[in-house]
C-alpha positions as CSV (number, residue, x, y, z in Angstrom):
1,M,-145.6,7.5,-172.7
2,K,-145.0,4.2,-171.0
3,F,-143.1,3.0,-174.1
4,K,-140.9,6.1,-174.0
5,I,-140.0,5.4,-170.3
6,I,-139.2,1.7,-171.0
7,F,-137.0,2.8,-173.9
8,I,-135.1,5.2,-171.8
9,I,-134.6,2.6,-169.1
10,L,-133.3,0.1,-171.6
11,F,-131.0,2.7,-173.1
12,L,-129.5,3.6,-169.8
13,H,-129.1,-0.1,-168.9
14,S,-127.2,-0.7,-172.1
15,C,-125.0,2.3,-171.5
16,S,-124.1,1.2,-168.0
17,A,-123.4,-2.4,-169.2
18,G,-121.1,-1.0,-171.9
19,S,-119.2,1.1,-169.3
20,L,-118.8,-1.9,-167.1
21,Q,-117.4,-3.9,-170.0
22,Q,-115.0,-1.1,-170.8
23,N,-113.8,-1.0,-167.2
24,K,-113.1,-4.7,-167.3
25,S,-111.1,-4.4,-170.5
26,T,-109.0,-1.5,-169.1
27,F,-107.8,-3.5,-166.1
28,I,-104.2,-2.7,-165.4
29,P,-102.2,-5.5,-163.8
30,Y,-100.0,-4.6,-160.8
31,T,-96.3,-4.7,-161.5
32,S,-93.4,-4.0,-159.2
33,K,-89.6,-4.5,-159.0
34,G,-87.8,-4.5,-155.6
35,F,-86.7,-6.6,-152.7
36,A,-88.5,-9.7,-151.4
37,L,-88.8,-10.2,-147.7
38,V,-88.1,-13.8,-146.9
39,Y,-90.4,-14.9,-144.1
40,D,-89.0,-15.6,-140.7
41,E,-90.9,-16.6,-137.6
42,K,-89.1,-13.9,-135.6
43,D,-90.6,-11.2,-137.9
44,Y,-94.0,-12.3,-136.8
45,V,-93.1,-12.3,-133.1
46,K,-91.6,-8.8,-133.5
47,K,-94.7,-7.7,-135.4
48,I,-92.8,-6.8,-138.6
49,V,-95.3,-8.9,-140.5
50,S,-98.9,-9.2,-139.3
51,R,-99.6,-12.9,-140.1
52,K,-97.8,-16.2,-140.4
53,L,-96.7,-18.1,-143.5
54,N,-95.9,-21.8,-143.9
55,Q,-92.2,-22.2,-144.5
56,D,-92.6,-25.7,-145.9
57,E,-94.8,-24.4,-148.8
58,L,-94.4,-22.2,-151.8
59,Q,-96.3,-19.2,-150.4
60,I,-96.3,-15.5,-151.1
61,A,-98.1,-12.7,-149.4
62,H,-98.8,-9.1,-150.4
63,N,-99.8,-5.9,-148.7
64,R,-101.9,-4.6,-151.6
65,L,-103.0,-7.5,-153.7
66,R,-106.0,-9.5,-152.6
67,T,-105.8,-13.1,-151.6
68,N,-105.9,-15.5,-154.6
69,S,-104.5,-12.9,-157.0
70,I,-102.3,-14.6,-159.5
71,V,-98.7,-13.3,-159.8
72,T,-95.5,-14.3,-161.4
73,I,-92.4,-13.6,-159.4
74,T,-89.1,-13.7,-161.3
75,N,-85.4,-13.6,-160.4
76,P,-84.0,-11.3,-163.0
77,E,-80.5,-12.7,-162.5
78,N,-81.3,-16.2,-163.7
79,K,-84.8,-15.7,-165.3
80,K,-86.3,-18.4,-163.0
81,S,-89.9,-17.7,-162.1
82,L,-92.9,-19.0,-160.2
83,T,-96.5,-18.3,-160.9
84,L,-98.5,-18.5,-157.7
85,K,-101.6,-17.3,-156.0
86,V,-101.3,-14.7,-153.2
87,S,-101.8,-16.8,-150.1
88,K,-102.6,-13.9,-147.7
89,K,-102.9,-10.2,-147.7
90,L,-101.0,-8.8,-144.7
91,K,-98.9,-6.0,-143.5
92,Y,-95.1,-5.7,-143.8
93,P,-92.7,-2.8,-144.4
94,D,-93.3,-0.9,-147.7
95,F,-89.6,-1.2,-148.4
96,F,-90.2,-4.7,-149.6
97,T,-92.1,-5.6,-152.8
98,V,-93.4,-9.0,-151.6
99,L,-93.3,-11.4,-148.7
100,I,-92.1,-15.0,-149.6
101,T,-91.3,-18.2,-147.9
102,K,-87.7,-19.6,-147.9
103,K,-88.9,-22.4,-150.2
104,V,-89.8,-19.8,-152.8
105,A,-86.4,-18.1,-152.4
106,D,-84.6,-21.4,-152.8
107,V,-86.5,-22.4,-155.9
108,L,-85.8,-19.0,-157.5
109,E,-82.2,-19.2,-156.2
110,L,-82.3,-15.6,-154.9
111,D,-79.3,-14.0,-153.5
112,S,-79.9,-13.9,-149.7
113,N,-78.0,-10.6,-149.4
114,I,-79.8,-8.9,-152.4
115,P,-83.1,-10.7,-153.0
116,F,-84.2,-8.6,-155.9
117,V,-87.4,-9.7,-157.8
118,D,-89.8,-8.7,-160.5
119,L,-93.5,-9.1,-159.6
120,Q,-96.2,-9.2,-162.3
121,Q,-99.9,-9.7,-161.7
122,R,-101.7,-12.0,-164.0
123,V,-105.3,-11.9,-165.1
124,K,-107.3,-14.9,-163.9
125,N,-108.5,-17.4,-166.6
126,K,-110.0,-20.8,-166.9
127,S,-106.6,-22.5,-167.4
128,F,-105.5,-21.5,-163.9
129,V,-107.5,-24.0,-161.8
130,A,-105.0,-25.3,-159.3
131,K,-104.8,-23.8,-155.8
132,K,-101.1,-23.4,-156.4
133,A,-99.9,-23.4,-160.0
134,V,-96.1,-23.3,-160.5
135,T,-94.4,-22.2,-163.7
136,F,-90.7,-22.9,-163.7
137,S,-88.6,-21.2,-166.4
138,E,-85.1,-22.2,-167.2
139,E,-84.2,-19.4,-169.6
140,R,-80.6,-18.9,-168.6
141,A,-79.0,-18.1,-171.9
142,A,-79.9,-15.3,-174.3
143,S,-78.5,-11.8,-174.6
144,N,-81.5,-9.8,-173.6
145,K,-81.0,-10.4,-169.9
146,A,-81.8,-8.5,-166.7
147,P,-80.1,-5.2,-166.0
148,V,-76.5,-5.8,-165.3
149,T,-74.0,-4.5,-162.8
150,K,-70.4,-3.3,-162.8
151,V,-67.9,-6.1,-163.5
152,K,-64.5,-6.3,-161.8
153,I,-61.7,-8.5,-163.1
154,Y,-59.1,-9.6,-160.5
155,N,-55.8,-10.5,-162.1
156,I,-53.2,-12.7,-160.4
157,S,-49.9,-13.5,-162.2
158,T,-51.2,-11.8,-165.3
159,Q,-54.1,-14.4,-165.5
160,K,-57.7,-13.6,-165.2
161,K,-58.8,-15.6,-162.2
162,S,-62.4,-14.5,-161.5
163,I,-65.1,-12.1,-162.5
164,K,-67.2,-10.6,-159.8
165,K,-70.5,-8.9,-160.3
166,I,-71.2,-6.0,-158.0
167,K,-74.8,-5.3,-157.5
168,K,-75.7,-1.6,-157.1
169,F,-79.1,-0.1,-156.3
170,S,-80.3,3.5,-156.0
171,I,-83.4,5.1,-154.5
172,I,-85.2,7.3,-156.9
173,I,-86.6,10.2,-154.9
174,G,-88.2,12.1,-157.7
175,E,-88.0,13.7,-161.1
176,F,-88.2,17.5,-161.7
177,Y,-88.8,19.9,-164.6
178,S,-86.1,22.2,-163.5
179,K,-82.6,21.7,-162.1
180,E,-83.2,24.4,-159.5
181,S,-86.1,22.4,-158.0
182,A,-84.1,19.2,-157.9
183,Y,-81.2,20.9,-156.1
184,H,-83.6,22.8,-153.8
185,L,-84.9,19.4,-152.5
186,K,-81.4,18.0,-152.4
187,D,-80.2,20.9,-150.2
188,R,-83.2,20.5,-147.8
189,L,-82.6,16.8,-147.4
190,E,-78.8,17.4,-146.8
191,K,-79.6,19.4,-143.7
192,N,-80.7,16.3,-141.8
193,Y,-79.7,13.4,-144.1
194,V,-77.3,10.9,-142.7
195,E,-75.3,10.2,-145.9
196,K,-75.1,13.6,-147.7
197,E,-72.7,12.3,-150.3
198,A,-75.3,9.7,-151.4
199,L,-77.7,12.4,-152.8
200,K,-77.2,13.0,-156.5
201,V,-78.9,15.1,-159.2
202,K,-78.8,13.6,-162.7
203,K,-79.9,15.2,-166.0
204,L,-82.1,12.8,-167.9
205,G,-83.0,15.1,-170.8
206,K,-84.2,18.6,-171.6
207,N,-86.2,19.9,-168.6
208,K,-85.9,16.6,-166.8
209,F,-83.8,16.1,-163.7
210,Q,-83.7,13.2,-161.3
211,L,-82.8,13.2,-157.6
212,S,-81.6,9.9,-156.2
213,A,-79.8,8.4,-153.3
214,G,-77.0,5.8,-153.7
215,P,-75.8,3.7,-155.2
216,Y,-75.8,1.1,-152.4
217,T,-74.3,-2.4,-152.6
218,S,-75.8,-3.7,-149.4
219,I,-79.5,-4.3,-148.7
220,N,-79.0,-3.1,-145.1
221,T,-77.6,0.3,-146.0
222,L,-80.2,0.6,-148.8
223,K,-83.0,-0.2,-146.3
224,N,-81.7,2.3,-143.7
225,A,-81.6,5.0,-146.3
226,Y,-85.1,4.1,-147.5
227,F,-86.5,4.3,-144.0
228,Q,-84.7,7.6,-143.4
229,L,-86.4,9.1,-146.5
230,N,-89.7,7.7,-145.3
231,K,-89.4,9.9,-142.2
232,Y,-89.4,13.0,-144.5
233,G,-92.7,11.8,-146.0
234,F,-91.5,10.0,-149.1
235,D,-93.6,6.9,-149.6
236,N,-93.5,4.2,-152.3
237,L,-90.0,5.1,-153.5
238,D,-88.7,3.3,-156.6
239,I,-85.6,1.2,-156.4
240,E,-83.4,1.3,-159.5
241,K,-80.8,-1.3,-160.3
242,K,-77.6,0.1,-161.8
């Protein structure tokens, strides 16, 4: 009888170990695309961010990822990227994807008006031993580039003088199975929504409709619309680049 009990215990132990191993193998890295909040001492004073960062260092902070999590932050416009450890876990507005120091923004050459970034969590491994590891990518060429924007060509005296990229972003409010459901929510939001003309319903496919707000060409108008939607209970809204 004792042998049977020992066998059962060993069997259960092996099953639990196997399940733990499976959980480790099914780890899903955190990914996010959105706007970076460039740290400013005034934001700490105004309690927009809960803790300080060192502006003289390459530091990033996150409101979900743990301290020392390894992430790669990329500027999709020029493909420059940095691989860093999360310095601190702190609070900041959910509108932003990550909090970074100005030094990080400068290295990535982010547009100060539209600091759009791609954040990818990395799995820790033995090769990552430094407290701060930096990977600098110079992939500027190639045709498979980041999502692009509308191009305007200004002509003076029949000669093409300049090409200006206009960055546009939309807020994805939700996707629906029926057109009626999408328009029903659109009508409800329009009753109190500041910019009614910004709400749009788009057909993505059969029985698939998307409600969005925008597009916006300024981070300030985009941020205001995002916070306005937050008031209606919409959290973790996706930002789509046009």
